[in-house]
C-alpha positions in Angstrom: -16.9 18.5 11.3 -13.1 18.2 9.7 -12.1 21.4 9.2 -8.7 22.6 6.8 -8.8 19.8 4.4 -7.8 22.3 1.9 -4.5 22.6 3.6 -3.7 19.3 3.9 -0.2 18.5 2.4 0.9 15.2 0.9 4.7 16.0 0.2 6.9 12.8 -0.1 4.3 10.3 0.4 4.0 7.5 -1.8 0.3 6.7 -2.8 -0.9 3.5 -4.8 -4.5 4.1 -5.8 -6.5 1.8 -7.7 -9.1 2.4 -10.6 -7.1 5.2 -11.3 -7.3 5.9 -14.7 -11.2 7.7 -14.5 -13.8 8.8 -12.0 -13.5 9.1 -8.4 -9.7 7.3 -8.7 -8.0 9.7 -11.3 -9.7 12.8 -9.5 -7.8 11.5 -6.1 -4.9 11.3 -7.8 -4.6 14.5 -9.7 -5.2 15.8 -5.9 -2.9 14.1 -4.2 -0.4 14.9 -6.9 -1.3 18.8 -6.6 -0.5 18.6 -3.0 3.0 16.8 -3.5 2.1 13.2 -3.3 4.0 10.9 -5.8 1.4 8.6 -6.8 1.2 5.2 -8.3 -1.4 4.8 -10.9 -3.0 1.2 -11.1 -5.4 0.3 -13.9 -6.1 -1.6 -16.5 -6.4 0.3 -19.7 -3.1 1.9 -20.2 -3.8 5.0 -22.3 -6.4 6.0 -20.1 -3.3 5.9 -17.1 -1.1 7.6 -19.4 -3.4 10.5 -19.8 -3.5 10.8 -16.0 0.4 10.7 -15.9 0.2 13.5 -18.5 -1.9 15.6 -16.6 -0.1 15.5 -13.3 3.1 16.1 -15.1 1.5 19.0 -16.7 0.1 20.6 -13.2 3.8 20.6 -12.3 3.2 17.3 -10.0 6.0 15.0 -9.3 6.2 12.2 -11.7 3.9 9.3 -11.5 4.4 5.9 -11.8 2.1 4.1 -13.9 1.2 -0.1 -13.3 -1.3 -1.8 -15.7 -2.9 -4.5 -13.8 -6.2 -6.1 -14.6 -7.6 -7.0 -11.4 -10.3 -9.2 -12.6 -7.6 -11.9 -13.6 -4.7 -11.3 -11.3 -3.2 -14.1 -10.0 -1.5 -14.1 -6.5 2.4 -13.9 -8.0 1.0 -10.7 -9.9 0.5 -9.1 -6.5 3.8 -10.3 -5.2 5.1 -8.8 -8.1 3.8 -5.4 -7.7 5.2 -5.6 -3.7 8.5 -6.3 -5.2 8.3 -3.4 -7.9 7.2 -0.9 -5.3 10.0 -2.1 -3.0 12.6 -1.7 -5.2 11.4 1.5 -6.7 10.5 3.5 -3.6 10.9 1.4 -0.7 8.1 1.7 1.2 4.3 3.0 0.7 2.8 5.8 2.9 -1.3 4.7 1.9 -3.4 2.2 -0.1 -6.6 3.7 -1.8 -8.5 0.6 -2.8 -10.8 2.2 -4.9 -11.4 0.1 -8.0 -14.7 -0.9 -8.6 -16.8 -3.2 -11.1 -21.3 -3.6 -11.3 -20.7 -6.5 -13.5 -24.7 -6.9 -14.0 -27.9 -5.9 -11.9 -29.5 -9.5 -12.0 -31.5 -11.3 -9.3 -29.7 -13.9 -7.4 -31.6 -16.8 -9.1 -30.2 -16.1 -12.3 -27.2 -14.6 -11.5 -24.4 -15.9 -14.1 -21.9 -18.3 -11.6 -18.8 -17.2 -13.6 -19.8 -13.3 -13.4 -20.2 -13.8 -9.9 -16.7 -14.6 -9.4 -15.4 -12.1 -11.6 -17.2 -9.5 -9.9 -16.1 -10.8 -6.4 -12.5 -10.7 -7.6 -12.5 -7.1 -8.5 -14.5 -5.7 -5.7 -13.3 -8.2 -2.5 -10.6 -10.4 -3.4 -8.5 -7.9 -5.0 -8.6 -5.4 -1.9 -7.6 -8.2 0.1 -5.0 -9.1 -2.4 -3.7 -5.9 -2.6 -3.6 -4.7 1.0 -2.0 -8.3 1.9 0.8 -7.6 -0.8 1.2 -3.9 0.4 0.8 -4.4 3.9 4.7 -4.7 4.6 5.7 -1.6 2.9 3.0 0.6 4.1 4.3 -0.7 8.0 7.5 1.2 6.9 5.6 4.5 6.5 5.6 7.0 10.0 1.6 7.5 8.9 0.4 4.7 7.0 -3.2 4.2 6.1 -5.7 1.9 3.9 -8.7 3.5 2.3 -11.7 2.3 0.8 -14.5 3.6 -1.3 -17.7 2.6 0.6 -20.9 1.6 -0.8 -24.3 0.5 0.7 -25.9 -1.4 -1.8 -27.8 -4.0 0.1 -31.4 -3.8 -2.0 -33.1 -6.3 -4.9 -30.9 -6.7 -7.8 -27.3 -5.6 -6.4 -26.1 -9.3 -6.8 -22.4 -10.1 -6.3 -21.3 -6.3 -6.1 -23.8 -5.9 -3.2 -22.3 -8.7 -1.5 -18.6 -8.2 -2.0 -19.0 -4.4 -0.9 -20.5 -5.4 2.5 -17.8 -7.8 2.3 -15.3 -4.9 1.7 -16.8 -3.2 4.8 -16.1 -5.9 7.3 -12.4 -6.3 6.0 -11.6 -2.9 6.3 -13.2 -3.0 10.1 -11.3 -6.1 10.9 -7.8 -4.6 9.2 -8.3 -1.3 11.4 -8.9 -3.5 14.5 -5.9 -5.6 13.8 -3.7 -2.6 13.3 -4.7 -0.5 15.8 -1.7 -0.5 17.6 0.4 0.5 14.6 0.8 3.6 12.8 -1.7 2.8 10.4 -5.4 4.1 10.0 -8.1 2.2 8.0 -10.9 3.8 7.1 -13.6 4.3 4.5 -15.2 6.8 2.8 -19.1 6.4 1.0 -19.4 10.0 -1.0 -22.7 8.9 -2.2 -24.0 9.6 -5.6 -21.1 10.8 -7.8 -20.9 11.8 -11.5 -19.1 9.1 -12.9 -19.2 6.6 -15.7 -19.8 3.4 -13.0 -23.0 5.5 -11.8 -24.3 6.0 -15.2 -23.9 2.0 -15.9 -25.8 1.4 -12.6 -28.5 4.4 -13.3 -29.0 5.1 -17.2 -31.8 6.8 -16.8 -30.7 9.1 -14.0 -30.0 13.1 -14.4 -26.6 13.1 -13.1 -26.4 17.2 -13.6 -27.2 17.7 -9.9 -24.5 15.4 -8.5 -21.2 15.9 -6.9 -18.3 15.3 -9.7 -15.4 13.3 -8.3 -13.4 16.3 -8.0 -16.2 17.5 -5.6 -15.4 14.6 -3.5 -11.9 13.8 -3.6 -10.7 16.1 -0.2 -12.4 13.6 1.5 -10.6 10.8 0.2 -7.5 13.1 0.6 -8.0 13.3 4.2 -8.1 9.6 5.0 -5.3 9.0 2.7 -2.9 11.4 4.7 -3.4 9.4 7.6 -3.4 12.0 9.8 -6.9 11.4 11.1 -6.4 12.2 14.7 -6.4 8.4 15.7 -9.8 7.6 13.7 -9.8 4.1 12.7 -12.3 1.8 11.4 -14.7 4.3 10.1 -17.2 5.1 7.5 -16.9 8.8 6.5 -19.7 10.2 4.6 -20.4 13.9 3.2 -21.7 15.0 6.3 -18.2 14.5 8.2 -16.3 16.7 5.8 -19.1 19.9 6.0 
């Protein structure tokens, strides 16, 4: 059990959130800004990012930064540019929230489109690695650095590239946590379970989502991990039960 999540303050923390235009990413961005953080909103749809920007400003939060980036087609140079822009604007990064995800298709392995496989892996596995690699020099400048992943355990039939990528992402998190254990950086993941998002609707179109948690209902768990004040816990995948 983790107490007093509602009391967490993120004053002066610089936080990069991917997939920040809607769903969990948007909810966490709004929550972090409400708690005093300056958030960098990364996503591919500019007008949606602008809407999140406006909501943060209207709520009295610190002015966020918008960083349009399509992870499915980003090159190594694009990640270098991201590092350079954050370094120039802020000088450091306190937390990276690897949240963006893309389902692609629910298809048996033997007929999975090869080009689609590469694109899904790019968004869900290669991009978190490249983002983390680009941001690590900036996170190392933080007094309480944090790298956070949105976990998902889709290892049954027809989850294809998405399921494989999320399993790989889990291993990426564990290896990073082990490598960074001696530094002031915690690396963790949070699997919030079923959440009422457009991603969930695409994956389960016939499902009744009315009884599910909304993104705002699970954002506090991510905030706890983003805060970096995890009592030294690193390399763990949290669930909702950990926050009850």
